[in-house]
C-alpha positions as CSV (number, residue, x, y, z in Angstrom):
1,M,11.4,-33.9,58.4
2,A,9.7,-33.8,61.8
3,E,6.0,-32.9,61.8
4,E,4.7,-29.8,63.5
5,T,2.9,-30.3,66.9
6,Q,-0.5,-28.8,66.7
7,T,-2.6,-27.9,69.8
8,P,-6.0,-26.3,70.3
9,A,-6.0,-22.6,70.7
10,A,-5.5,-21.6,74.3
11,A,-7.9,-19.2,76.2
12,P,-6.3,-15.8,76.5
13,A,-5.2,-14.7,80.0
14,T,-6.7,-11.1,80.5
15,S,-7.5,-8.8,83.4
16,E,-10.9,-7.8,82.0
17,V,-14.0,-7.8,84.3
18,V,-16.1,-10.8,83.6
19,P,-19.6,-11.7,84.6
20,P,-20.1,-12.8,88.2
21,T,-19.2,-16.4,87.7
22,E,-16.4,-18.3,89.2
23,E,-14.3,-20.7,87.1
24,V,-10.8,-22.2,86.9
25,V,-9.3,-21.9,83.5
26,V,-6.1,-23.6,82.4
27,V,-4.1,-21.8,79.8
28,E,-1.4,-23.4,77.6
29,K,1.3,-21.2,76.3
30,E,3.3,-22.7,73.5
31,Q,6.8,-21.9,72.3
32,P,6.7,-20.9,68.7
33,P,7.1,-24.0,66.5
34,V,10.4,-24.7,64.9
35,P,9.9,-23.7,61.2
36,E,10.2,-26.5,58.8
37,P,13.0,-26.3,56.2
38,E,11.7,-25.2,52.9
39,P,11.3,-28.1,50.4
40,E,13.8,-28.2,47.7
41,A,12.5,-27.0,44.4
42,P,11.6,-30.1,42.3
43,E,13.8,-30.7,39.4
44,K,12.3,-29.9,36.1
45,P,11.5,-33.1,34.1
46,A,13.7,-33.6,31.2
47,P,12.0,-33.5,27.9
48,E,11.2,-36.9,26.5
49,K,13.6,-38.3,24.1
50,P,13.1,-40.9,21.4
51,A,14.0,-44.4,22.4
52,V,17.1,-44.4,20.2
53,E,18.4,-41.2,21.8
54,E,17.8,-42.5,25.3
55,A,19.6,-45.7,24.5
56,V,22.6,-43.7,23.1
57,A,22.6,-41.4,26.1
58,E,22.5,-44.4,28.5
59,A,25.3,-46.0,26.7
60,E,27.4,-42.8,26.9
61,K,26.7,-42.6,30.7
62,E,27.8,-46.2,31.2
63,K,30.9,-45.6,29.1
64,A,31.7,-42.5,31.1
65,A,31.2,-44.3,34.4
66,E,33.5,-47.1,33.3
67,G,36.0,-44.5,32.2
68,D,35.9,-42.9,35.7
69,Q,36.6,-46.2,37.4
70,K,39.2,-47.1,34.8
71,I,38.1,-50.7,34.7
72,T,38.7,-52.0,31.3
73,Q,36.4,-54.5,29.6
74,S,37.9,-56.6,26.8
75,I,35.8,-57.1,23.7
76,S,36.8,-60.7,23.4
77,F,36.0,-62.2,26.8
78,K,38.8,-63.6,28.8
79,E,38.5,-64.7,32.4
80,E,40.0,-62.1,34.7
81,S,42.4,-63.0,37.5
82,N,40.9,-63.7,40.9
83,V,44.2,-63.1,42.7
84,A,43.7,-59.9,44.8
85,G,47.3,-58.7,44.2
86,E,46.9,-58.8,40.4
87,L,43.7,-56.7,40.3
88,P,43.7,-53.1,39.0
89,D,43.7,-50.5,41.7
90,P,40.0,-49.5,41.3
91,Q,39.0,-53.1,41.6
92,K,41.2,-53.6,44.7
93,K,39.5,-50.6,46.3
94,A,36.0,-51.8,45.4
95,L,36.8,-55.2,46.9
96,E,38.0,-53.7,50.2
97,E,35.0,-51.4,50.4
98,L,32.7,-54.4,49.8
99,K,34.5,-56.4,52.5
100,Q,34.0,-53.6,55.0
101,L,30.3,-53.3,54.2
102,I,29.9,-57.1,54.7
103,Q,31.8,-57.0,58.0
104,D,29.6,-54.3,59.4
105,A,26.5,-56.3,58.3
106,L,27.8,-59.4,59.9
107,N,28.5,-57.5,63.2
108,K,24.9,-56.3,63.1
109,H,23.4,-59.7,62.1
110,E,21.8,-58.1,59.1
111,F,22.0,-61.2,56.9
112,T,20.0,-63.5,59.2
113,A,17.7,-60.9,60.7
114,P,14.2,-61.2,59.3
115,P,13.1,-58.3,57.0
116,P,11.1,-55.6,58.9
117,P,7.3,-56.2,58.8
118,P,5.2,-53.9,56.6
119,P,3.8,-50.9,58.6
120,T,0.2,-51.2,59.8
121,K,-2.4,-48.6,59.1
122,E,-2.1,-47.0,62.5
123,E,1.7,-46.8,62.1
124,E,1.3,-45.3,58.7
125,K,-0.7,-42.4,60.2
126,P,1.4,-39.3,61.1
127,A,2.2,-38.9,64.8
128,E,0.2,-36.2,66.6
129,P,2.3,-35.3,69.6
130,G,0.2,-32.2,70.2
131,K,-2.7,-34.3,71.1
132,A,-0.6,-36.4,73.5
133,E,0.3,-33.2,75.3
134,E,-3.3,-32.2,75.6
135,K,-4.3,-35.2,77.6
136,P,-2.6,-34.1,80.9
137,T,-4.0,-30.6,80.4
138,E,-7.6,-31.8,79.9
139,Q,-7.1,-34.2,82.8
140,A,-6.0,-31.3,84.9
141,K,-9.1,-29.4,83.9
142,T,-11.2,-32.3,84.9
143,E,-9.4,-32.7,88.2
144,E,-9.6,-29.0,89.1
145,K,-13.2,-28.5,88.2
146,P,-14.6,-30.3,91.3
147,A,-13.9,-27.1,93.2
148,E,-17.1,-25.7,91.4
149,P,-17.6,-22.4,93.3
150,E,-20.9,-21.9,91.5
151,K,-22.5,-24.7,93.5
152,A,-21.2,-23.1,96.6
153,E,-23.0,-19.9,95.6
154,E,-26.2,-21.7,94.8
155,K,-26.2,-23.3,98.3
156,P,-25.1,-20.5,100.7
157,A,-26.8,-22.3,103.5
158,E,-23.9,-24.7,103.7
159,P,-20.8,-22.7,103.8
160,S,-19.3,-24.7,106.6
161,E,-19.2,-27.8,104.3
162,K,-17.3,-25.8,101.8
163,I,-14.8,-24.6,104.3
164,E,-14.3,-28.1,105.6
165,K,-13.8,-29.5,102.1
166,T,-11.5,-26.7,100.9
167,P,-8.4,-28.0,102.7
168,T,-8.9,-31.4,101.1
169,E,-9.3,-30.2,97.6
170,P,-6.2,-28.0,97.5
171,E,-4.2,-31.0,98.7
172,K,-5.5,-33.0,95.9
173,A,-4.9,-30.2,93.5
174,E,-1.4,-29.7,94.9
175,E,-0.5,-33.4,94.5
176,K,-2.0,-33.3,91.0
177,K,0.0,-30.2,90.1
178,T,3.2,-31.7,91.5
179,E,2.7,-34.8,89.3
180,E,1.9,-32.5,86.3
181,K,5.0,-30.5,87.0
182,V,7.2,-33.6,87.0
183,E,5.7,-34.7,83.7
184,V,6.2,-31.2,82.3
185,K,9.8,-31.1,83.4
186,E,10.4,-34.5,81.8
187,E,8.9,-33.3,78.6
188,E,11.1,-30.2,78.8
189,K,14.1,-32.4,78.9
190,A,13.0,-34.4,76.0
191,E,11.5,-31.6,73.9
192,P,12.5,-28.2,75.3
193,A,11.1,-26.4,72.2
194,S,7.5,-27.5,72.9
195,A,7.3,-26.9,76.7
196,V,3.8,-26.0,78.0
197,V,3.3,-23.7,81.0
198,A,0.0,-24.0,82.9
199,E,-1.5,-21.0,84.7
200,V,-4.5,-21.0,87.0
201,V,-6.7,-17.9,86.9
202,V,-9.5,-17.2,89.5
203,K,-12.3,-14.9,88.5
204,S,-14.9,-13.8,91.1
205,T,-17.1,-10.8,92.1
206,V,-19.0,-12.4,95.0
207,V,-19.0,-10.0,98.1
208,D,-21.3,-11.6,100.7
209,E,-20.0,-12.9,103.9
210,D,-20.4,-16.5,103.1
211,G,-19.1,-15.9,99.6
212,A,-16.0,-14.1,101.1
213,K,-15.2,-17.2,103.0
214,T,-15.6,-19.2,99.8
215,V,-13.4,-16.8,97.8
216,E,-10.8,-16.8,100.5
217,A,-10.7,-20.6,100.3
218,I,-10.4,-20.5,96.6
219,E,-7.6,-17.9,96.8
220,E,-5.7,-20.2,99.1
221,T,-6.3,-23.0,96.6
222,V,-4.9,-20.8,93.8
223,V,-1.8,-20.0,95.9
224,S,-1.3,-23.6,96.9
225,V,-1.5,-24.6,93.2
226,A,0.7,-21.8,91.9
227,A,3.3,-22.0,94.6
228,P,4.6,-25.5,93.8
229,S,5.4,-24.4,90.3
230,V,8.3,-22.3,91.7
231,A,8.9,-23.4,95.2
232,A,8.2,-27.2,94.9
233,E,10.8,-27.7,92.2
234,P,13.5,-29.0,94.6
235,E,10.9,-31.4,96.0
236,T,9.9,-32.7,92.5
237,S,13.5,-33.6,91.8
238,A,13.2,-36.7,94.0
239,P,10.3,-38.2,92.1
240,A,12.1,-37.4,88.8
241,K,14.9,-39.7,89.9
242,E,12.3,-42.3,90.7
243,V,10.9,-42.1,87.2
244,E,14.4,-42.9,85.8
245,P,15.9,-45.4,88.2
246,A,18.1,-46.9,85.5
247,A,20.2,-43.7,85.5
248,E,21.2,-44.2,89.1
249,E,22.1,-47.9,88.7
250,P,25.6,-48.5,87.3
251,K,25.4,-50.0,83.9
252,E,27.5,-53.0,82.9
253,P,29.6,-52.4,79.8
254,E,27.8,-53.7,76.8
255,I,29.5,-56.7,75.1
256,P,29.4,-56.4,71.4
257,P,27.5,-59.3,69.8
258,T,29.6,-62.0,68.1
259,P,29.5,-61.5,64.3
260,E,27.3,-64.0,62.5
261,E,28.7,-66.5,60.0
262,V,27.1,-66.6,56.6
263,F,28.1,-69.3,54.0
264,I,27.5,-69.4,50.3
265,W,28.2,-72.6,48.4
266,G,29.9,-73.9,51.5
267,I,32.3,-71.0,51.8
268,P,32.1,-68.2,54.4
269,L,31.5,-64.7,53.1
270,L,34.6,-63.3,54.9
271,Q,37.4,-65.7,55.8
272,D,40.2,-66.2,53.3
273,E,41.1,-65.8,49.7
274,R,38.3,-68.1,48.6
275,S,35.8,-65.6,50.0
276,D,37.5,-62.9,47.8
277,V,36.8,-65.1,44.8
278,I,33.1,-65.1,45.6
279,L,32.9,-61.4,46.3
280,L,34.6,-60.7,43.0
281,K,31.8,-62.6,41.2
282,F,29.2,-60.2,42.7
283,L,31.3,-57.2,42.0
284,R,31.8,-58.1,38.3
285,A,28.1,-58.9,38.0
286,R,27.5,-55.3,39.0
287,D,30.4,-53.6,37.2
288,F,32.2,-53.1,40.4
289,K,29.5,-50.8,41.9
290,V,30.0,-51.7,45.6
291,K,26.6,-50.8,46.9
292,D,24.9,-52.7,44.1
293,A,27.1,-55.7,44.7
294,F,26.4,-55.6,48.4
295,S,22.7,-55.4,47.9
296,M,22.9,-58.4,45.5
297,I,24.8,-60.4,48.1
298,K,22.2,-59.7,50.8
299,N,19.3,-60.6,48.4
300,T,21.1,-63.8,47.4
301,V,21.6,-64.8,51.1
302,R,18.0,-64.1,51.9
303,W,16.8,-66.0,48.8
304,R,18.9,-69.0,49.6
305,K,17.4,-69.1,53.1
306,E,13.9,-68.8,51.8
307,F,14.4,-71.4,49.1
308,G,16.0,-73.8,51.5
309,I,19.1,-74.5,49.5
310,E,20.9,-76.6,52.2
311,A,17.9,-78.9,52.6
312,L,17.4,-79.0,48.9
313,L,20.8,-80.6,48.5
314,E,19.6,-83.6,50.4
315,E,16.3,-84.1,48.5
316,D,15.8,-87.0,46.2
317,L,14.2,-85.5,43.1
318,G,14.7,-88.6,40.9
319,N,16.8,-88.9,37.7
320,A,14.1,-88.5,35.0
321,L,15.8,-85.3,33.8
322,D,19.3,-86.6,33.6
323,K,19.2,-86.6,29.8
324,V,18.0,-83.0,29.7
325,V,20.9,-81.4,31.8
326,F,24.1,-83.3,32.5
327,T,27.8,-82.6,33.1
328,Q,30.4,-84.5,31.1
329,G,34.0,-83.9,30.5
330,F,36.1,-80.7,30.6
331,D,37.1,-78.0,28.1
332,K,40.7,-77.4,27.1
333,E,41.2,-75.0,30.1
334,G,39.8,-77.5,32.6
335,H,36.3,-76.0,33.1
336,P,33.5,-78.6,33.7
337,V,31.1,-78.7,30.7
338,C,27.4,-78.7,31.3
339,Y,25.1,-79.8,28.4
340,N,21.5,-78.6,28.1
341,V,19.5,-80.7,25.7
342,Y,16.2,-79.0,25.2
343,G,15.2,-81.4,22.4
344,A,14.7,-84.1,25.0
345,F,11.3,-82.5,25.8
346,E,10.0,-83.8,22.5
347,D,9.3,-86.9,24.6
348,K,5.7,-86.2,25.4
349,E,5.7,-88.3,28.6
350,L,8.8,-86.5,29.9
351,Y,7.2,-83.1,29.0
352,Q,3.9,-84.0,30.8
353,N,5.8,-85.3,33.9
354,S,7.7,-82.0,34.1
355,F,5.2,-79.2,33.2
356,S,1.7,-80.5,33.2
357,D,0.8,-78.7,36.5
358,E,2.2,-76.2,39.0
359,E,3.5,-78.8,41.4
360,K,5.5,-80.5,38.6
361,R,6.8,-77.2,37.4
362,V,8.0,-76.3,40.9
363,K,9.7,-79.7,41.1
364,F,11.5,-79.0,37.8
365,L,12.7,-75.7,39.0
366,R,14.0,-77.2,42.3
367,W,15.7,-80.0,40.4
368,R,17.5,-77.5,38.1
369,I,18.7,-75.4,41.1
370,Q,19.8,-78.6,42.9
371,F,21.8,-79.7,39.9
372,L,23.5,-76.4,39.6
373,E,24.3,-76.3,43.4
374,K,25.9,-79.7,43.3
375,S,28.0,-78.7,40.2
376,I,29.2,-75.5,41.9
377,R,30.2,-77.4,45.1
378,K,32.7,-79.4,42.9
379,L,34.5,-76.2,41.8
380,D,37.8,-75.0,43.2
381,F,37.3,-71.5,44.6
382,S,41.0,-70.8,45.1
383,P,42.2,-67.7,43.3
384,S,44.1,-69.7,40.7
385,G,41.6,-72.6,40.6
386,I,38.6,-73.3,38.3
387,N,35.4,-71.7,39.5
388,T,33.4,-71.3,36.3
389,I,31.5,-73.7,34.0
390,V,31.2,-74.0,30.2
391,Q,27.5,-74.3,29.1
392,V,26.7,-76.1,25.9
393,N,23.1,-75.5,24.8
394,D,21.8,-77.9,22.1
395,L,18.9,-76.2,20.2
396,K,18.2,-79.1,17.9
397,V,14.4,-79.6,17.8
398,F,14.2,-76.8,20.3
399,P,10.5,-76.5,21.4
400,G,10.9,-73.6,23.8
401,F,9.1,-70.8,22.0
402,F,6.2,-73.1,21.0
403,K,5.5,-74.7,24.4
404,R,4.4,-72.1,26.9
405,D,4.9,-74.2,30.0
406,L,8.5,-75.0,29.1
407,R,9.1,-71.4,28.1
408,N,7.8,-70.0,31.4
409,A,9.7,-72.5,33.5
410,T,12.9,-71.8,31.6
411,N,12.5,-68.1,32.0
412,Q,11.9,-68.5,35.7
413,A,15.0,-70.6,36.1
414,L,17.1,-68.2,34.1
415,S,15.9,-65.3,36.2
416,L,16.9,-67.1,39.4
417,L,20.3,-68.0,38.0
418,Q,21.0,-64.5,36.9
419,D,20.1,-63.0,40.3
420,N,21.7,-65.5,42.5
421,Y,24.6,-67.2,40.6
422,P,26.7,-64.4,39.2
423,E,29.7,-65.0,36.9
424,F,29.6,-68.8,37.0
425,V,29.7,-69.2,33.2
426,A,33.0,-69.0,31.3
427,K,31.4,-69.6,27.9
428,Q,27.9,-70.1,26.5
429,V,28.1,-72.3,23.4
430,F,24.9,-72.7,21.3
431,I,24.9,-75.6,18.8
432,N,22.5,-76.8,16.2
433,V,21.1,-73.3,16.2
434,P,18.1,-72.8,13.8
435,W,18.0,-69.7,11.6
436,W,15.1,-68.1,13.5
437,Y,17.0,-68.3,16.8
438,L,19.9,-66.3,15.3
439,A,17.3,-63.7,14.1
440,F,15.9,-63.6,17.7
441,N,19.4,-63.2,19.1
442,R,20.1,-60.2,16.9
443,M,17.0,-58.6,18.2
444,I,17.9,-58.9,21.8
445,S,21.6,-58.3,21.3
446,P,21.4,-54.5,21.9
447,F,20.0,-55.1,25.3
448,L,22.9,-57.4,26.4
449,T,26.2,-56.0,27.9
450,Q,29.4,-56.4,26.0
451,R,30.7,-58.7,28.8
452,T,27.7,-61.1,28.3
453,K,27.8,-61.0,24.5
454,S,31.5,-61.8,24.5
455,K,30.7,-65.2,26.2
456,F,28.2,-66.3,23.5
457,V,29.1,-68.6,20.7
458,F,26.6,-69.7,18.0
459,A,26.9,-72.5,15.5
460,G,24.5,-74.0,13.0
461,P,24.0,-77.7,12.5
462,S,26.8,-78.1,10.0
463,K,29.4,-76.3,12.2
464,S,28.4,-77.5,15.6
465,A,31.0,-80.2,16.1
466,E,33.7,-78.2,14.6
467,T,32.8,-75.3,16.9
468,L,32.8,-77.4,20.0
469,F,36.3,-78.8,19.1
470,K,37.6,-75.2,19.4
471,Y,36.9,-75.3,23.1
472,I,36.7,-79.0,24.0
473,V,38.9,-81.8,22.7
474,P,36.9,-84.4,20.7
475,E,37.6,-87.2,23.1
476,Q,35.8,-85.2,25.8
477,V,32.8,-84.3,23.6
478,P,29.8,-86.7,23.9
479,V,29.2,-88.8,20.8
480,Q,25.8,-87.2,20.1
481,F,27.5,-83.9,19.6
482,G,30.2,-85.1,17.3
483,G,32.9,-86.4,19.7
484,L,34.0,-89.8,20.8
485,S,33.0,-89.8,24.5
486,R,30.5,-92.6,25.3
487,E,28.9,-93.9,28.4
488,G,29.6,-97.4,29.7
489,E,32.7,-99.6,29.4
490,Q,34.5,-98.9,26.2
491,E,37.9,-99.9,24.8
492,F,38.9,-96.2,24.8
493,T,38.5,-93.5,27.5
494,T,38.8,-89.8,27.5
495,S,42.5,-90.1,28.4
496,D,43.3,-91.8,25.1
497,P,44.3,-89.1,22.6
498,L,43.0,-89.0,19.1
499,T,44.0,-87.6,15.8
500,E,42.1,-85.1,13.7
501,V,42.4,-85.0,9.9
502,T,40.6,-82.9,7.3
503,I,39.7,-84.8,4.1
504,K,39.4,-82.7,1.0
505,P,36.4,-82.9,-1.3
506,T,36.4,-85.7,-3.9
507,S,39.5,-87.3,-2.5
508,K,40.6,-90.5,-0.6
509,H,42.5,-90.6,2.7
510,T,44.3,-93.6,4.2
511,V,45.4,-94.3,7.7
512,E,48.0,-97.0,8.5
513,F,48.7,-98.8,11.8
514,A,51.9,-100.8,12.0
515,L,51.8,-104.2,13.7
516,T,54.6,-106.4,15.1
517,E,54.4,-110.2,15.6
518,A,51.6,-111.6,17.8
519,S,49.8,-108.3,18.4
520,H,46.3,-107.1,18.8
521,L,45.2,-103.8,17.3
522,A,42.0,-101.9,18.2
523,W,40.8,-98.7,16.8
524,E,37.8,-96.4,16.6
525,L,37.0,-93.5,14.2
526,R,34.2,-91.3,13.0
527,V,33.8,-88.8,10.2
528,I,31.7,-85.8,11.1
529,G,28.6,-86.0,9.0
530,W,29.8,-89.2,7.3
531,D,28.4,-89.6,3.8
532,V,31.7,-91.3,2.8
533,S,33.0,-94.8,2.1
534,Y,34.9,-96.8,4.7
535,G,37.1,-99.9,4.3
536,A,40.0,-101.7,6.2
537,E,42.5,-104.4,5.4
538,F,45.6,-106.0,6.7
539,V,48.7,-106.0,4.5
540,P,51.5,-108.4,5.7
541,S,55.1,-107.4,5.6
542,A,56.2,-110.7,3.9
543,E,56.3,-110.7,0.2
544,D,54.6,-114.0,-0.1
545,G,51.9,-113.0,2.3
546,Y,48.4,-112.1,1.3
547,T,46.1,-109.3,2.1
548,V,43.3,-109.8,4.6
549,I,40.0,-107.9,4.3
550,V,39.2,-106.6,7.8
551,S,36.2,-104.5,6.9
552,K,34.6,-104.6,3.5
553,T,34.3,-101.1,1.8
554,R,30.9,-99.7,2.4
555,K,29.1,-96.3,2.3
556,I,28.4,-94.8,5.7
557,T,25.5,-92.4,5.9
558,P,24.7,-89.8,8.6
559,T,22.0,-92.0,10.1
560,D,24.4,-95.0,10.6
561,E,26.3,-95.6,13.8
562,P,28.3,-92.4,14.5
563,V,31.4,-94.2,15.7
564,I,33.0,-97.3,14.1
565,S,34.9,-99.5,16.5
566,D,37.0,-102.4,15.1
567,S,40.0,-104.6,15.8
568,F,42.4,-107.1,14.3
569,K,44.7,-109.7,15.8
570,T,47.7,-111.2,13.9
571,G,50.7,-113.3,14.5
572,D,52.6,-111.8,11.5
573,P,54.1,-108.4,11.2
574,G,52.4,-106.0,8.8
575,K,50.0,-103.1,8.8
576,V,46.3,-102.3,8.9
577,V,45.2,-99.8,6.2
578,I,42.0,-97.8,6.6
579,T,40.6,-96.0,3.6
580,I,38.1,-93.1,3.7
581,D,36.7,-92.1,0.3
582,N,35.1,-88.7,0.3
583,Q,33.2,-88.1,-3.0
584,T,31.2,-85.2,-1.8
585,S,31.9,-81.5,-2.6
586,K,32.5,-80.7,1.1
587,K,35.5,-81.3,3.2
588,K,35.1,-83.8,6.1
589,K,36.6,-84.0,9.6
590,L,38.0,-87.4,10.4
591,L,38.7,-88.4,14.0
592,Y,40.5,-91.6,15.0
593,R,42.6,-93.3,17.6
594,S,44.2,-96.7,18.1
595,K,45.6,-99.0,20.8
596,T,48.0,-101.9,20.3
597,K,48.5,-104.8,22.7
598,T,51.1,-107.6,22.5
599,S,50.2,-111.2,23.2
600,S,51.9,-111.0,26.6
601,E,49.4,-108.3,27.6
């Protein structure tokens, strides 16, 4: 709402007889100010509701909003399609609206333009155009006062000097009035509602001869000042054009600026179907609310520039934290799997080197963001490709809630990931979860969206490996989490399939590998949790042959080597028999695989 223009009260123009003094008075006549629109009546504050009622009301609003948009959310999370043609109509419409907003912002260079500086104290003060208009009026008063007829009356002995000076003063007054008229006309063009009309009033009662001459001169001055207001208008039109010379010169057609290019994770915001995949991530993170998603994208682009993401990718931050966060293998659907091992910070030296001061905490944060950026750059952003990651969080010996520096750094990292890396997690699997963490999760669960909660999976220590095997094949799971994947050169790789067997309580299970002549057999196996007996022997096919003990039967405890690797070479046909004796009251999961080579190999 525009502010009213306030000016000092003008002196009234009257025809009353005044004392025998002579003065020039400038009167300002204002047009009546434009009335301000009446402010809307403030809404009555709603009565406060209990927290439970507010939560229920908010949930109902969200549900109603989702119903209006007709965007369904499945209870059990399943990755939605990124193919634009397969999207529901409301989602297609939201995607097109977001693309249009981004295109307009790119045309205006809104992404790379620096944010506007905060207003200064002078700029925060309301404008006072009335005072600006007073200046020429006050200046006119000052300019016109030098006529000062009172001094002429006090010095009647020098009328000739007054008569000689009178022609000079009106010329100055006329020039000043002409300039003032030009300024007034320009103001009338810009603000016709607040135009000011200046009048010059001459008041005198002097009747002596010398005074008559003086009055006559002053009357001429008044006429010369008043006349240009009407007659000099055509003459003032020429200076008006000089004030605006740009209007006379032909303007060249403006060339629209080239739209800027903005990249996120190496992909332009608007180019092809890969760009659509990125935009859909932001839309899903904001429940397909277009304006919210657009604001999130702008904030992310600004943050990436301020954080220096592109330069960060080239920094060498060392490998001290490689055991804390690392990527290894893929899940059954082809998503890369990232493991977060918080128990690694039980190493006091590693903890001190990561969180002992602010500089080290900042370095940890930058390392974590760098790691994620490098992982994302390896994803396939095509609509039918893999563009999300499975996160496995090992909470064994989790010190997060008891070490303030780690907790603060982790919360800061999570905040940045949530704000700037939307929808990059296909599944969040928590393993070796202590009881108190499950209690904590139940407390915060009401504050999480159904979409987020549908991605979470929790497993205690006894169920961790079995839970991982639901999503990741055992040969892809690192050995420390119950699988068979190990670093370094091994006999077997992740491409070698294995067999899973469940051994019943208080029972034996045997595994047989057939051998031909002159062959070499290698195998590896593990029992999740062990606490069973293991033995292996070779039984020849010939009746007169004798059994060879390959591995003497022994009890394997959970603290022993998790994976047993063994081999046997023979020149006679036969079979290798492996025996697993489970005398516990719990069922056991057995994993094994083998590889046979002939002598020619």
